[in-house]
N, C-alpha and C positions, 0 to 999 in steps of 0.2 A: 519391524518384522523383516525377516530375511527369507529369500527363496532361492533355491538352486535350479537353474534351467540347463538344458542339455547343450545349447549352443548360443553364441552371441546373437543379439537381435539389433535391428536398426530402426524399428518402428513399434509403437505401443500395440498395434494390432497383432503383432507376432507373439505377444505375451498372453498367458492364460488369465482368465478371471480368477480371483482368489477370494477367501472370506475370512472373517474374524468374529470373535464373540462380542457382539454389540451390547450384551447385558453387562459386560465388565466396564463399559465406557458410558453407560446410561443412554445408549442409542437404540436399544432394542429390548423387549421383554425377555425374561429368562426362558419362557416356554417356546419362544420362536426367535432365537438369539442371533441367527446368522445375518451378518451384513456382508454384502457382496462388493468386492473391489473391482472397479473397471479401470484398467491402465489407460492413462491419457497423455502423458508426456514422459520423455526419457532424458536423463542427464548422466554424464560420466561421473563415476563415484570418486571424489577426490581423496577419500579416506583409505580405500582399498586398492585403487588404481587398476591396471590391467583391463580386462573386459567387464569389470563390475560396473553396474549402473544403479542410479537412483531413479525410482519411478513415482511420478505423481499420479495418484488414483482418485476417483471420486466414488461415492458410496450409494448403494441401492439395496432395496429389499430383494428377497429371492424372486418376487414377482416382477422385478424390473422397475419399480417406482423409486425415484430419488428419495432418500431419507431427509428429514427436515434440516439437518446440519449440512447437507450437500448444497452449497451455494454455487458451485461450479455449473451445475446443470442449467439453472435459469440463465446464468451469464452466457453459456454456450448458445442457448436458444436466441438470446438477443444478438450475439455476434454472428450467428448464422443467418439472421434475417437479411434478405437481399438488399434492402435499403441501407442497412448498416454496413454490409460487406462493401457496397459500392462507394461508401464514404471513407473506407480504409482508416479507421480510428487509431490514432497513435497515442500511446501513454508513456509518460516518463514519471516514475514513482520514486519519491524521496523518503526512504525509510529511516526514521530516527529511532534510536534505541539507547537504553541506559544500562551500564554495567554496574553490578552491585557486589559488594564484598559478601562472601558466604556467611550465613548464620546471623548477620546483624542488620540486613535489609538497609544498607547504607551505601551510597555510591563509591565506586572504586576510586582510590586516591584521597578520599576525604578522611580527616581524622575522626576516629570512632567517637560518636557522641558530641561532635563539634562540627563547625563549618569551615570551609576554606575561604579565601578572600572572595569578594564579590565578583560577579560576572564582568567580563571585559577582556582579560588576556587569554581566555581559554579557546575561543572560537578559532579554529585552524591554527591553534597555538603549537609551540614546540618547546621542549624542555621538561625535565623531570618534575618540576613544580607546577606545570600547566597541562601536561598531556598524560592522561591515565588510560592505558589500554590500547596504545597504538599497535602493539604486537598482535592483539586480537583482530583489530581492524585490517591490518595488512595480511594476516593469515587468511582471513575471510575473503578478502579481495582475490588473492591468488587461487584459493579453492574454487571460488565462483567462476573465475576465468577458465580454470581447468575443466569444470563441470559443463561449460558451454552456456552458462547463464549470461544474459545480456546486461552485465553490470557495467555501468559507465563512469563511476567515480565514487570516491569516499571523502569524508572530511570530519575533523573533530568539531563537536558542536559547542553551543554557547555555554551550556552548563557543564562543568567539569565532570568527566566520567561518562559523558553522553557523546555518541557518534552517529554518523549517518552514512548510508550507502544509497546509490541511485541505480535503478534498473530502467533501461529503455534507451531510445524509443522502441517500444514493442507494439505490435499490432494485435488488437482484439484480445482474445482469451489468453494469448501467450503472456501478456503482462501479469495476470494472476498466477499462472503456472510458474513463471520465473521468480516472482516475489516469494511465493510459498516455499520454493526449493531453496532460495537464498536464506530465508529465515531458518529453515531446517539446518542448513549447513552452519549458520552462525551459532545456533544452539548446541550443535555437536561440538564445535570448537570451544565454546565457553565451558561446556561440560568437561572436556579433556583438560582444560587449564584450571578448573576449579573456581570459576567466576560465574555469578548468576546473571542471566539475561532477563531484563524486563522490558515489555512493550507498554507499560502503564503510561497513559498520556500526561500524567502529572505526578511523577514519583516522589518529588520533594515539594511540600507546600511552601508558600512564601515567595520571595523575590527571586525565583529561579525559573528559567524557561521550561515549559512542558515539552513533550515529545509528540510530534505530528507525523503524518505520512502524506505530505503535499503531493497532489496528483496533477501533473501537467498533461494537457489534453488538446488534441486538434483533430479535425476531420479534413478530408481532401479539399472541400470547398473553403475551409478556413485557411488552408495553405496556399490557395490560388488567389489571383487578382480579385480584389473586392472582398477578400476574406474577413476583413475587419467588421463589416456589416453582419456577416454570418456569425462572428464571435459575439457581437452585441445582441443578436437575436437569441443565441444560446444562453447568454447571461440572463436575458429576460425570462426565458423558460426556467432556468435554475432558480431565479428569485421566486417564481410562483410555486416551486416545489421544495423550498428551503426546509420546511419541516420534515418532509419525507426523507430528504438527504441526511439531515442531522440525526434522525432516529437510526439510520443505517450506517453512520460514519464512525462507530466505535463506542465501546462502553467506558463510562467515566469521562467523556469528552467535555462535560460541563465544567469539570475542574480545570480544564486547559483553556477553553474558549471563553475568556473573561474580558477581552478587550485590551488586555495588557500582554507584555512579552510577545509582541509580533503576532497577535491574534485579533480576530474580530469577536464581538460579543455573540454568544451562541444564539440569542433571540433575534438578532438583527442581521438581515442580509445586506451586504454592501459590495461594491466593486470599485476598482480604481487602477490607474496606470502607475506602476512601480510602487504601489502602496501595500506594504506587508501587514498592515493593520486592517485589511479588508478580507471579506469572505473569498472573493475572487480577485486575483491580481492579473493584470495584463502588462506585459513587458514593454519597455520603451521602444525596443526594436520592432515589436508587433505594431505598435501605434504608428511608428515612423514609416514602416514598409507597407502598411495597410493590409497585412495578412500575417498569419502565424498561429499562435496558440494561446490558451488561457491556463492559469494555475489555480486549482481549487485548493485553498489553504485550510479547509475545514476538517478533512479526515484526520482521525487520531492515529497514533502509532500502532494501535492494536486493531485497526480496521481490517475487514476482510477484502483483499484486493479484487476478488471476483464480484463482490457486492458493489463496491465503489465504481469500478470500471464499467460494469454492466449498467448501473443506474445513470452514470454520466451519458453513456451512449443512448439509453432509452429516453432520457429527458430532453436531450438536445437533437436527436434524430427522429425518433418515433413518436414522441408525445407532442400533441398540438393543443395549446390552450384555447379557450373561447376568445372571441374577438374582444368582448368586454373586459375579461381578465387581462388580456394582452395590453389593451389601451391603458388600464389603470396601472399596471406594472410599469409600463413605459414612462408614464407620468411620474411615478414614484422614483424610478431609477434616475430620471433626468434631474430630479431635485437632489439626488444622492451623490452625483458625480461632482 
């Protein structure tokens, strides 16, 4: 959707609310079809340049109630909680994605109806026989930098035709806004080039890596002296709500979280230092320094960043397990390490 406004703006509050036909998207009934857009974040438009902007909005009924698909609303409530605000939650999100040839649903660079050589030379690879889609990755990086998205890196992934970009560190709700805008820009670029973007967590069955959206996370107390103990308490809480997180971490994730290809089994919670086969990985530097961050390796590439970031903050800052559950989980995790 496009809208012309009379003058440049610097903040979403200067923009008018707008609406669209929710019956056309399955988000509202035909007899009361208006869905109201509330502007929430602004980015420079890398496609049109000048004073043009991209606007992240969330969606409400005319009465001001968030519609069911509006996941930003609940995340904003969590991140506006004073207890969460005081912890200054940081997120670094690693968005993996796969590029497909149009019409054949087969990865870019792969021979149609056949397979390339096995995984090994493609990760961060270079060369026409190993790297497929670098022009798209580079164009996306430049566009995100222009837009003001907090993009911090890119790399070619393990499966040929698969790439990754990283957003962060971002504080609170900003992480979701920046990831969603970066996804939009990526889809616009692939559209222009005539390549299909998929965020499916396991686009090719068999001995090929899936696509995740690993989420690195820390709080103020995790980053301060003694933070490693806070991280371990957060991991304990995460172990107790494993099922709640898995349900919210992306559709089709069971095809990816098999215990193979650098993943943990979907049904088993685990954590470890420098172990990419665990649900939660803690870095060697964090262990050595006694403070830092954790990496949640469970989210799928198609996860909603508002849901994942909000749930991580809720589980580790706001939610308190019973003493009995905590003791049992601590015993179980000590056997797990």
